[in-house]
C-alpha positions as CSV (number, residue, x, y, z in Angstrom):
1,M,-23.2,46.3,43.2
2,P,-22.5,42.7,44.4
3,R,-21.7,42.1,48.0
4,E,-18.2,41.1,49.0
5,Q,-17.8,37.4,49.6
6,V,-15.5,37.2,52.7
7,T,-14.0,33.9,53.8
8,E,-12.6,33.5,57.2
9,I,-9.6,31.2,57.5
10,V,-9.6,29.4,60.9
11,A,-7.2,27.3,62.9
12,E,-8.1,23.6,62.8
13,M,-6.3,22.9,66.1
14,V,-4.6,24.4,69.1
15,A,-1.3,25.7,67.8
16,N,1.4,28.4,68.0
17,V,1.6,30.9,65.1
18,M,5.1,30.6,63.7
19,S,4.8,33.0,60.8
20,V,2.3,35.0,58.8
21,A,3.2,35.2,55.0
22,V,0.6,37.9,54.1
23,A,-0.6,41.4,55.0
24,P,-3.9,43.2,54.4
25,G,-4.2,44.1,50.7
26,D,-2.0,41.2,49.5
27,R,-3.4,39.0,46.7
28,V,-3.4,35.2,47.2
29,A,-4.0,32.3,44.8
30,A,-5.6,29.0,45.7
31,G,-3.1,26.8,47.4
32,D,-0.9,29.6,48.8
33,T,0.4,29.2,52.3
34,V,-0.7,32.2,54.4
35,V,0.1,31.1,57.9
36,L,2.5,28.6,59.4
37,L,1.4,27.0,62.6
38,E,3.3,24.7,65.0
39,S,1.7,22.0,67.1
40,M,3.4,19.1,68.9
41,K,6.7,20.0,67.2
42,M,5.1,19.7,63.7
43,E,4.8,22.5,61.3
44,I,1.3,22.9,59.8
45,P,0.9,25.2,56.7
46,V,-2.5,26.9,56.4
47,L,-3.5,27.2,52.8
48,V,-6.2,29.3,51.1
49,E,-8.8,27.4,49.0
50,A,-9.6,30.2,46.5
51,A,-8.0,33.3,45.0
52,G,-8.7,36.7,46.5
53,A,-7.3,39.6,48.5
54,V,-6.4,39.6,52.2
55,R,-8.8,41.8,54.0
56,A,-7.6,41.3,57.6
57,V,-4.9,39.4,59.5
58,K,-6.0,38.5,63.0
59,V,-2.9,36.8,64.3
60,A,0.8,37.5,64.7
61,P,3.9,35.3,65.2
62,G,4.0,34.0,68.8
63,D,0.3,34.0,69.2
64,V,-1.4,30.8,70.5
65,V,-4.6,29.9,68.7
66,Q,-7.4,27.6,69.7
67,E,-9.4,25.4,67.3
68,G,-11.8,27.6,65.4
69,D,-10.0,30.9,66.0
70,A,-9.9,33.2,63.1
71,L,-6.5,33.7,61.5
72,L,-7.4,36.0,58.6
73,E,-10.1,37.1,56.2
74,I,-10.0,36.8,52.4
75,V,-12.3,38.6,50.0
76,A,-12.9,36.2,47.1
77,D,-12.4,37.3,43.5
């Protein structure tokens, strides 16, 4: 049985979490927006690079994240 390939989606900058568009178990396609961040009054969508299933969501709206903080985990197809 092959091992799961888990990708961790991380914040690229210090930001506030405005919204989370997915929950554990949801399916995502490449290019889907999964989290919306706000930094310096700009909205920054966080996109997934490959299709898969959401394994874990590690943030909630209102959280403040630092550069490199995990936002969620995706299990690749």
